[in-house]
C-alpha positions in Angstrom: -5.6 12.5 -7.6 -8.2 10.1 -8.6 -11.0 11.0 -6.6 -12.9 7.7 -7.8 -10.8 5.5 -5.9 -12.9 6.1 -2.6 -11.6 3.0 -0.6 -8.0 4.3 -0.8 -6.7 6.8 1.6 -4.5 10.0 1.3 -1.2 8.8 3.0 1.1 11.8 3.9 4.7 10.7 3.8 6.7 12.0 7.0 10.0 13.8 6.0 10.6 15.1 9.5 13.0 15.1 12.4 13.7 12.0 14.6 11.8 13.3 17.1 8.6 13.1 15.1 8.5 9.5 15.1 5.0 8.9 16.9 3.0 9.7 13.9 -0.7 9.7 14.9 -2.3 9.3 11.3 -3.7 12.6 11.6 -4.0 13.1 8.0 -2.5 9.8 6.8 -4.9 8.2 4.4 -6.1 10.1 1.3 -5.1 8.4 -2.0 -1.7 9.9 -2.5 1.8 10.4 -1.1 3.3 13.8 -0.2 6.5 15.2 0.5 8.3 18.6 0.9 10.7 20.4 -1.2 12.8 23.7 -0.9 11.5 24.8 -4.5 7.8 25.4 -4.7 6.4 26.7 -8.0 3.9 29.3 -7.7 1.7 29.1 -10.7 -1.4 27.0 -11.7 -1.3 24.8 -8.5 -4.1 22.4 -7.8 -5.7 22.5 -4.4 -6.9 19.7 -2.2 -9.1 20.3 0.7 -8.7 18.4 4.0 -11.6 19.1 6.5 -11.4 18.7 10.2 -14.7 17.9 12.1 -15.9 16.9 15.3 -17.6 18.2 18.3 -16.5 21.5 20.0 -13.5 21.3 22.3 -12.1 18.0 20.9 -8.9 19.6 20.0 -9.4 20.3 16.2 -7.7 23.9 16.4 -5.0 22.7 18.6 -3.8 20.0 16.1 -4.3 22.2 13.2 -2.3 25.2 14.8 0.5 22.9 16.0 1.1 21.9 12.5 1.0 25.1 10.7 2.3 27.5 13.6 4.4 25.0 15.6 2.7 26.2 19.0 0.5 24.6 21.4 -2.7 26.4 22.3 -4.1 25.4 25.7 -6.9 27.8 25.9 -10.4 26.7 24.3 -11.6 29.6 21.8 -14.5 28.2 19.8 -13.6 28.3 16.0 -16.3 29.3 13.4 -14.0 28.4 10.4 -10.3 28.8 9.8 -8.5 27.5 6.7 -4.8 27.0 6.6 -2.7 26.5 3.4 0.6 24.8 2.7 2.6 23.8 -0.4 3.2 20.2 -0.8 4.3 17.6 -3.5 1.4 14.9 -4.4 2.3 12.2 -6.7 5.3 14.2 -7.8 3.4 17.4 -8.7 3.3 20.6 -6.6 -0.1 21.2 -5.1 -1.6 23.3 -2.2 -2.9 21.7 0.9 -5.9 23.5 2.2 -6.7 22.5 5.8 -10.0 23.6 6.7 -10.5 23.5 10.8 -14.2 23.9 11.4 -16.9 24.7 14.1 -17.9 21.8 16.4 -20.7 23.9 18.1 -24.3 23.1 17.3 -25.1 26.6 16.6 -22.8 26.3 13.6 -24.2 23.1 12.2 -25.9 24.7 9.4 -22.5 25.5 7.8 -21.4 21.9 7.8 -23.0 20.8 4.5 -21.5 23.7 2.8 -18.0 23.0 3.7 -18.3 19.3 3.4 -19.3 19.7 -0.1 -15.8 21.1 -0.9 -13.8 18.5 1.0 -11.3 15.8 -0.7 -10.9 14.1 2.6 -11.9 14.3 6.3 -10.6 13.8 9.8 -13.3 13.0 12.1 -11.6 14.1 15.6 -13.3 13.2 19.0 -11.7 13.5 22.6 -11.1 10.3 24.5 -12.1 12.4 27.5 -15.3 13.2 26.2 -18.0 10.4 25.6 -20.6 12.4 23.7 -17.9 13.5 21.3 -17.4 9.8 20.5 -21.1 9.0 20.2 -21.4 11.8 17.7 -18.8 10.3 15.3 -21.6 8.4 13.7 -23.5 11.5 12.9 -20.4 13.3 11.3 -19.6 10.1 9.1 -23.3 9.8 8.0 -23.5 13.5 7.1 -20.3 13.3 5.1 -21.7 10.4 3.0 -24.9 12.0 2.6 -23.6 15.3 1.3 -20.8 13.7 -1.0 -23.7 11.2 -2.2 -21.3 8.3 -1.8 -21.4 5.3 0.0 -17.5 5.5 0.7 -15.2 8.7 1.0 -11.6 9.3 2.2 -12.0 9.7 6.1 -9.7 9.1 9.1 -11.2 8.6 12.5 -8.8 10.5 15.2 -8.8 9.7 18.9 -7.4 13.0 20.5 -6.3 14.0 24.2 -4.9 10.4 24.9 -2.3 11.9 27.2 -5.1 12.9 29.7 -5.2 9.1 31.0 -7.0 10.2 34.3 -9.8 11.7 32.3 -10.2 8.9 29.7 -13.7 7.9 29.1 -13.2 6.0 25.9 -11.0 3.0 25.5 -8.7 2.2 22.5 -10.6 -1.0 22.0 -13.8 1.2 21.5 -12.2 3.6 19.2 -10.8 0.7 17.0 -14.2 -0.9 16.9 -16.0 2.4 15.8 -13.3 2.6 13.0 -13.8 -0.9 11.9 -17.7 -0.4 11.9 -17.1 2.4 9.3 -14.3 0.5 7.8 -12.1 3.6 8.5 -8.5 4.1 9.7 -8.1 4.8 13.4 -5.4 7.1 14.7 -4.4 8.4 18.3 -2.9 11.5 19.3 -2.5 14.1 21.9 -2.6 17.8 20.9 0.2 18.7 23.5 2.3 16.1 21.7 3.9 18.5 19.1 6.3 16.0 17.6 3.7 13.5 16.9 1.2 15.7 15.3 3.9 17.6 13.4 5.6 14.5 12.2 2.3 13.3 10.8 1.2 16.4 8.9 4.9 17.8 7.9 4.0 17.3 4.3 
């Protein structure tokens, strides 16, 4: 992976079932293409870390757990920090994808810079039912750039809980405008849509 190519994005290629057609670009734009295989080597594999950030309660853990454990978690249990590993093929070479599910609560904000330093790419997640989580996107974006000391870095803005139409407070246009403001990709998903999330992350 050429980490100097900051304006490119990590693309996760879907090699999944037909029911996984509605990909949400959950992790879809770091600068490589990924695919799965039945034979996975076990020695000297490079590791690439994808960090999932956003306010508490926006569905970061539900999205991550659906991908790795294939279950939907409806109960909210605040995360401090959980890391999940998956073997994957990147640019024709086997590697380990390390997805870090982070705490969104303010009491854990001091930990953010530490895990941001190690990230190779970021998903900034907000809930369309929570206006404050959308307003805080700027803060996460700027913090990542400051910690990385870069003017640009691989990030994707993810709008979650789009299935809760009756509770929606952020429109699609607003989300797209926010992504355009930061020159970022924009994705929509629901943490109940297992096929959508799995199809996007099945690497």
